C-alpha positions as CSV (number, residue, x, y, z in Angstrom):
1,X,0.1,0.1,0.1
2,X,2.8,2.4,1.2
3,X,4.6,1.8,-2.4
4,X,1.4,2.4,-4.3
5,X,1.0,6.0,-2.2
6,X,4.8,6.9,-3.0
7,X,4.4,6.2,-6.6
8,X,1.4,8.3,-7.1
9,X,3.1,11.2,-5.1
10,X,6.2,10.9,-7.3
11,X,4.3,10.7,-10.5
12,X,2.2,13.8,-9.3
13,X,5.3,15.6,-8.3
14,X,6.8,14.9,-12.0
15,X,3.8,16.1,-13.7
16,X,3.6,19.2,-11.4
17,X,7.4,20.0,-12.3
18,X,6.4,19.5,-16.0
19,X,3.6,21.9,-15.6
20,X,5.4,24.6,-14.0
21,X,8.1,24.6,-16.5
22,X,5.5,25.0,-19.4
23,X,4.0,27.6,-17.6
24,X,7.3,29.6,-17.4
25,X,8.1,28.8,-20.9
26,X,4.8,30.4,-22.3
27,X,4.9,33.1,-19.9
28,X,8.2,34.2,-21.6
29,X,6.9,33.7,-25.1
30,X,3.6,35.4,-24.6
31,X,4.8,38.6,-22.8
32,X,2.8,40.7,-25.3
33,X,-0.7,40.3,-25.9
34,X,-1.5,42.4,-28.9
35,X,-4.9,41.4,-30.5
36,X,-4.3,39.6,-33.8
37,X,-6.4,42.0,-35.8
38,X,-3.8,44.8,-35.3
39,X,-0.7,45.3,-37.5
40,X,2.2,45.5,-35.2
41,X,5.7,47.5,-35.0
42,X,8.3,45.9,-32.5
43,X,10.9,48.1,-31.4
44,X,13.9,46.9,-29.4
45,X,14.8,49.4,-26.8
46,X,18.4,48.1,-26.3
47,X,19.5,49.3,-29.7
48,X,19.9,53.0,-28.9
49,X,18.4,56.1,-27.3
50,X,15.5,57.7,-29.3
51,X,14.4,61.3,-29.5
52,X,11.5,61.8,-31.6
53,X,12.5,58.9,-34.0
54,X,10.0,58.1,-36.6
55,X,8.8,54.7,-36.5
56,X,6.3,54.6,-39.3
57,X,3.9,56.4,-41.6
58,X,0.5,55.5,-42.8
59,X,-1.7,57.3,-45.3
60,X,-5.7,57.1,-44.8
61,X,-7.4,57.2,-48.1
62,X,-10.9,57.9,-46.4
63,X,-11.9,59.1,-42.9
64,X,-11.3,56.3,-40.7
65,X,-11.1,55.4,-36.9
66,X,-7.4,54.5,-35.9
67,X,-7.1,52.3,-32.8
68,X,-3.7,52.2,-31.0
69,X,-2.6,49.2,-28.6
70,X,0.7,49.6,-27.0
71,X,2.7,47.3,-24.7
72,X,6.3,47.4,-23.3
73,X,8.1,44.8,-21.1
74,X,10.4,47.6,-19.8
75,X,9.5,49.8,-16.9
76,X,11.2,53.1,-18.0
77,X,9.0,55.8,-19.3
78,X,8.6,55.9,-23.2
79,X,6.6,58.4,-25.2
80,X,4.9,57.5,-28.3
81,X,3.6,60.5,-30.4
82,X,1.3,60.4,-33.3
83,X,1.1,63.4,-35.6
84,X,-1.8,63.6,-38.1
85,X,-1.7,66.1,-41.2
86,X,-5.3,66.3,-40.8
87,X,-7.7,67.2,-37.9
88,X,-8.4,64.4,-35.1
89,X,-11.9,64.7,-34.3
90,X,-12.7,65.4,-30.6
91,X,-9.2,67.0,-30.2
92,X,-7.9,70.6,-30.5
93,X,-4.5,69.5,-32.1
94,X,-3.3,67.1,-34.3
95,X,-0.9,65.3,-32.0
96,X,-1.6,62.5,-29.7
97,X,0.8,61.5,-26.9
98,X,1.0,58.4,-25.1
99,X,3.1,57.6,-22.1
100,X,4.0,54.0,-21.8
101,X,5.4,52.1,-18.8
102,X,5.7,48.3,-18.4
103,X,2.7,47.0,-19.6
104,X,2.5,43.2,-20.5
105,X,-0.1,40.4,-20.7
106,X,-3.4,41.9,-20.3
107,X,-2.2,45.5,-19.6
108,X,-1.7,48.1,-22.2
109,X,-2.2,51.6,-23.0
110,X,-4.5,52.4,-25.9
111,X,-6.7,54.9,-27.7
112,X,-9.1,55.1,-30.5
113,X,-9.3,58.2,-32.8
114,X,-11.4,59.5,-35.7
115,X,-9.0,60.9,-38.2
116,X,-9.7,62.6,-41.6
117,X,-7.8,61.3,-44.9
118,X,-4.2,62.1,-44.9
119,X,-1.0,60.7,-43.6
120,X,-0.4,60.2,-40.0
121,X,3.2,59.7,-38.3
122,X,4.3,57.8,-35.3
123,X,7.4,58.6,-33.3
124,X,9.2,57.3,-30.2
125,X,11.3,59.0,-27.4
126,X,13.2,56.6,-25.2
127,X,16.2,55.7,-23.3
128,X,18.4,52.9,-24.3
129,X,17.1,50.0,-22.0
130,X,16.6,46.1,-22.0
131,X,13.4,45.4,-23.4
132,X,10.9,46.0,-26.4
133,X,7.8,48.1,-27.1
134,X,5.0,46.8,-29.4
135,X,2.8,49.3,-31.1
136,X,-0.3,47.5,-32.8
137,X,-2.6,49.8,-34.9
138,X,-5.7,49.1,-36.8
139,X,-7.5,51.5,-39.2
140,X,-11.2,50.9,-40.0
141,X,-13.0,53.2,-42.6
142,X,-15.9,55.2,-41.3
143,X,-19.1,55.5,-43.2
144,X,-19.3,58.9,-44.9
145,X,-22.6,59.8,-43.1
146,X,-21.6,58.8,-39.9
147,X,-18.1,60.8,-40.4
148,X,-20.1,63.8,-41.5
149,X,-22.3,63.7,-38.4
150,X,-19.3,63.7,-36.0
151,X,-17.5,66.2,-37.9
152,X,-20.3,68.8,-37.6
153,X,-20.3,67.7,-33.8
154,X,-16.3,68.3,-33.7
155,X,-17.0,71.5,-35.3
156,X,-19.5,72.5,-32.6
157,X,-22.8,72.1,-34.5
158,X,-24.8,70.4,-31.7
159,X,-28.2,70.6,-33.3
160,X,-27.7,67.8,-35.6
161,X,-31.0,65.9,-37.0
162,X,-30.6,62.1,-36.7
163,X,-33.5,61.4,-38.7
164,X,-35.7,60.9,-35.6
165,X,-39.6,61.6,-36.0
166,X,-40.3,64.6,-33.6
167,X,-43.8,63.9,-33.5
168,X,-46.1,64.8,-30.5
169,X,-45.9,62.8,-27.5
170,X,-49.0,62.3,-25.5
171,X,-48.8,61.7,-21.8
172,X,-51.8,60.3,-19.8
173,X,-52.2,60.9,-16.3
């Protein structure tokens, strides 16, 4: 009986060590958790110090919502700046600034912005440090009617008719 119990315990211990090792391997491999729908740009922070270095440029043919999803495995402060040639709805400037610390796994810094057609540029400022930063971006074209409605609101026209029937409402007491 003792022999059977010891065999089961040793077998369980071996399986436990195997599972711990597999967990550690997957943690190291899956540090970044950028959703698959995003295009990704990976920057190795160990290469050099960067001051407003251009990472990439994109051009929007139509009004679009642009979503950013940023993660890094280094705790130092990094600044990611997005500059648009055209207006960004809801903002007074054509510049978006993200401050990125250590965000891995399920944590990130992100934002979604509606931009007019034209180019936008993504820059990074960071110290030389061990680790990486991953910038995910996704562009989704907006329907023209929806964009026009949002653009009017952006310009301050709050009296937007959304096609709602403004008939008389009767209340009974």
